[in-house]
C-alpha positions in Angstrom: 110.4 -194.1 -24.6 107.7 -195.7 -22.4 105.3 -193.6 -20.3 107.0 -194.4 -17.0 110.4 -193.3 -18.2 109.0 -190.2 -19.9 107.5 -189.2 -16.6 110.9 -189.5 -14.9 113.3 -188.2 -17.6 113.3 -184.5 -16.5 115.4 -184.7 -13.3 118.1 -182.6 -14.7 116.0 -179.4 -15.2 117.3 -176.6 -13.0 115.1 -175.1 -10.3 113.1 -176.6 -7.5 113.5 -180.4 -7.1 111.2 -182.5 -9.3 108.1 -183.7 -7.5 105.2 -185.9 -8.5 101.7 -184.5 -7.6 98.7 -186.8 -7.2 95.3 -185.2 -8.0 91.8 -186.3 -7.1 89.6 -185.1 -9.9 85.8 -184.9 -10.4 84.1 -184.2 -13.7 80.9 -184.3 -15.6 81.9 -186.2 -18.8 78.9 -185.2 -20.9 80.6 -182.8 -23.3 84.0 -184.6 -23.5 85.3 -187.4 -25.7 86.6 -189.2 -22.6 89.5 -188.9 -20.3 92.4 -189.5 -22.8 93.6 -187.0 -25.3 92.1 -187.8 -28.7 92.2 -186.1 -32.1 88.4 -186.1 -32.6 87.3 -184.0 -29.6 88.0 -182.3 -26.3 89.2 -184.6 -23.5 89.3 -184.1 -19.7 93.1 -184.9 -19.7 93.7 -182.2 -22.3 91.8 -179.5 -20.4 93.5 -180.4 -17.1 97.0 -180.4 -18.8 96.4 -177.0 -20.3 95.3 -175.6 -16.9 98.4 -177.0 -15.1 100.7 -175.8 -17.9 99.3 -172.3 -17.7 99.7 -172.4 -13.9 103.3 -173.7 -13.8 104.7 -172.5 -17.1 105.9 -176.1 -17.7 105.1 -178.7 -20.3 103.7 -181.6 -18.3 102.3 -185.1 -19.0 99.2 -185.9 -16.9 98.6 -189.6 -16.4 95.2 -190.8 -15.2 94.3 -194.0 -13.3 91.3 -194.8 -15.5 90.7 -194.0 -19.1 86.9 -193.3 -18.9 85.0 -193.2 -22.1 83.1 -190.3 -23.7 80.1 -189.3 -21.6 81.3 -191.2 -18.5 81.5 -189.2 -15.2 83.8 -189.3 -12.2 83.5 -188.4 -8.6 87.1 -189.3 -7.8 89.5 -189.9 -10.7 93.2 -190.1 -9.8 95.9 -188.5 -11.9 99.6 -187.5 -11.5 102.0 -185.0 -13.1 105.7 -184.1 -12.5 106.7 -180.5 -11.8 109.5 -178.2 -10.7 107.1 -175.6 -9.5 107.5 -174.2 -6.0 103.7 -174.3 -5.4 103.0 -176.3 -2.2 101.6 -179.7 -3.2 98.3 -179.2 -1.2 97.8 -175.8 -2.9 97.7 -177.1 -6.4 94.0 -178.1 -6.2 92.8 -174.6 -5.5 95.2 -173.0 -8.0 94.3 -175.4 -10.8 90.6 -174.9 -10.2 90.9 -171.2 -11.0 91.7 -172.2 -14.6 89.1 -175.0 -15.1 85.6 -175.0 -16.6 82.7 -175.6 -14.2 82.3 -179.3 -15.2 85.8 -180.3 -14.0 87.3 -179.8 -10.5 90.3 -180.9 -8.6 89.2 -182.1 -5.2 92.6 -182.5 -3.6 96.3 -182.6 -4.4 99.3 -184.2 -2.6 102.9 -185.1 -3.2 103.7 -188.8 -3.9 106.9 -190.7 -4.6 108.5 -190.3 -8.0 108.0 -194.0 -8.8 104.2 -193.8 -8.0 102.1 -194.6 -11.1 98.3 -194.3 -10.8 97.6 -197.4 -13.0 100.3 -199.8 -11.8 99.9 -199.6 -8.0 97.7 -201.9 -6.0 94.3 -200.4 -6.1 90.6 -201.0 -6.0 88.2 -199.1 -8.2 84.5 -198.6 -7.7 82.0 -197.6 -10.4 78.2 -197.0 -10.2 75.8 -197.5 -13.0 72.4 -195.9 -12.7 69.2 -197.1 -14.4 66.1 -194.9 -14.3 63.4 -197.5 -14.4 60.0 -195.9 -14.9 57.5 -195.5 -17.7 58.4 -191.9 -18.5 61.8 -190.1 -18.5 63.0 -187.5 -16.1 64.9 -184.8 -18.1 67.0 -183.8 -15.1 68.4 -187.4 -15.0 69.1 -187.8 -18.7 72.8 -187.1 -18.4 73.5 -189.2 -15.4 71.4 -192.3 -15.8 70.1 -194.7 -18.5 66.4 -194.4 -18.9 64.8 -197.9 -19.3 61.0 -198.0 -19.4 60.4 -201.7 -19.2 60.0 -203.5 -15.9 63.2 -205.0 -14.4 63.4 -207.9 -12.0 65.9 -206.5 -9.5 66.1 -209.7 -7.5 67.1 -211.7 -10.5 69.7 -209.0 -11.4 71.1 -209.3 -7.9 71.4 -213.1 -8.1 73.2 -212.7 -11.4 75.5 -210.1 -10.0 76.6 -212.3 -7.1 77.8 -215.0 -9.7 80.2 -212.5 -11.2 82.0 -211.8 -7.9 85.5 -213.3 -7.5 88.4 -213.8 -9.9 87.3 -214.7 -13.4 88.4 -214.4 -17.0 86.2 -211.5 -18.2 87.1 -211.7 -21.9 83.5 -212.0 -22.9 82.6 -209.0 -20.8 85.0 -206.7 -22.6 84.8 -204.8 -25.9 86.3 -206.6 -29.0 88.6 -203.5 -29.1 90.3 -204.6 -25.9 94.1 -204.9 -26.6 95.3 -206.3 -23.2 96.4 -209.9 -23.2 95.5 -210.6 -19.5 91.7 -210.5 -19.2 91.5 -212.0 -15.7 90.1 -209.5 -13.1 88.8 -209.7 -9.6 85.4 -208.3 -8.6 85.3 -207.7 -4.8 81.7 -206.7 -4.6 78.8 -206.1 -7.0 75.4 -205.0 -5.7 72.1 -204.2 -7.3 69.8 -201.9 -5.3 66.6 -200.0 -6.2 65.3 -196.8 -4.5 62.1 -195.4 -5.9 62.6 -195.4 -9.7 66.4 -195.6 -9.6 68.4 -198.9 -9.8 72.0 -198.6 -8.9 74.7 -201.1 -9.8 77.8 -200.7 -7.6 80.9 -202.6 -8.6 84.3 -202.7 -6.9 87.3 -204.6 -8.4 91.0 -204.5 -8.9 90.7 -203.3 -12.4 88.3 -203.3 -15.4 88.6 -204.1 -19.1 87.5 -201.7 -21.9 83.7 -201.4 -21.6 83.6 -204.1 -19.0 81.3 -202.3 -16.5 78.9 -201.2 -19.2 78.7 -204.7 -20.6 78.1 -206.1 -17.1 75.3 -203.5 -16.8 73.8 -204.5 -20.1 74.0 -208.2 -19.2 72.2 -207.6 -15.9 69.5 -205.6 -17.7 69.0 -208.6 -20.0 68.6 -210.8 -16.9 66.2 -208.2 -15.4 63.9 -208.4 -18.5 64.0 -212.2 -18.6 65.9 -212.2 -21.9 68.6 -214.2 -20.2 69.2 -216.0 -16.9 71.8 -215.6 -14.1 73.3 -218.9 -15.2 73.8 -217.6 -18.7 76.3 -215.1 -17.3 78.3 -218.0 -15.8 78.3 -219.6 -19.3 79.7 -216.4 -20.7 82.5 -216.4 -18.1 83.4 -220.0 -18.8 83.1 -220.1 -22.6 86.3 -220.3 -24.6 84.5 -218.8 -27.7 83.1 -215.3 -28.0 79.7 -215.1 -26.2 77.9 -211.8 -26.0 76.2 -211.7 -22.5 74.3 -208.5 -23.3 74.4 -205.1 -24.9 76.9 -202.4 -23.9 74.8 -200.0 -21.7 75.0 -196.3 -22.6 77.9 -194.3 -21.2 75.7 -191.6 -19.5 74.7 -194.0 -16.6 78.3 -194.7 -15.6 80.3 -192.9 -12.9 83.7 -193.7 -11.5 83.1 -193.1 -7.8 86.4 -193.9 -6.2 90.0 -195.2 -6.6 91.6 -196.5 -3.4 95.4 -197.1 -3.1 97.4 -198.9 -0.5 98.9 -196.0 1.5 102.1 -197.9 2.0 102.8 -197.6 -1.8 102.2 -193.9 -2.0 
């Protein structure tokens, strides 16, 4: 049974009508193995599911919009679950939070249509990658940015970033573990800005491949150090053979900042 059908197969349960609840979730991903349930560690999905099941007394399946990796953070992750609970949709956020650790919080909750799926609707996702660019580290930033002590040419990084905008085949900007066949994605905006010692890469697109944002960050860092050029990123986009445009930047610098849906589809 596929995931979409599994989410819909419980209409016959007696009680309140089945509803689908959309959650906006924020978390510090430092101590988790990622969003998705895994056998080798504690995941955000597992902790949230347990809290919801304790609250409702039901066995539920929580489905997230983005499968963030170990150590990646989120300001606004989207996730849905189906329930026969009589709890008002907007009250779920407060009720679930009473059962969560301090590094996970539900920001809001609302009812959506039963055919709404957080990964298959039209959406735009925005991530930020932060680079602490100074000679010495700041311990208070170690969990939320990548410390990089060498000088970086922010202007060159911004030039390279502009070349990545638009619709391209990003197969060379994805992990070799990527299993999807369609590697074409659209980047709507990609900016590089520096304030004091912090460089922020902000990227918005219609979807991202496995490790795609972290590889883009690593590629831009390579450009910033002079190890590659903006044009080399175009070569990586256009190459039919495997080209590594740069290293995969560490997870700690990455935050999923927002997921925006077309309200007409909710």
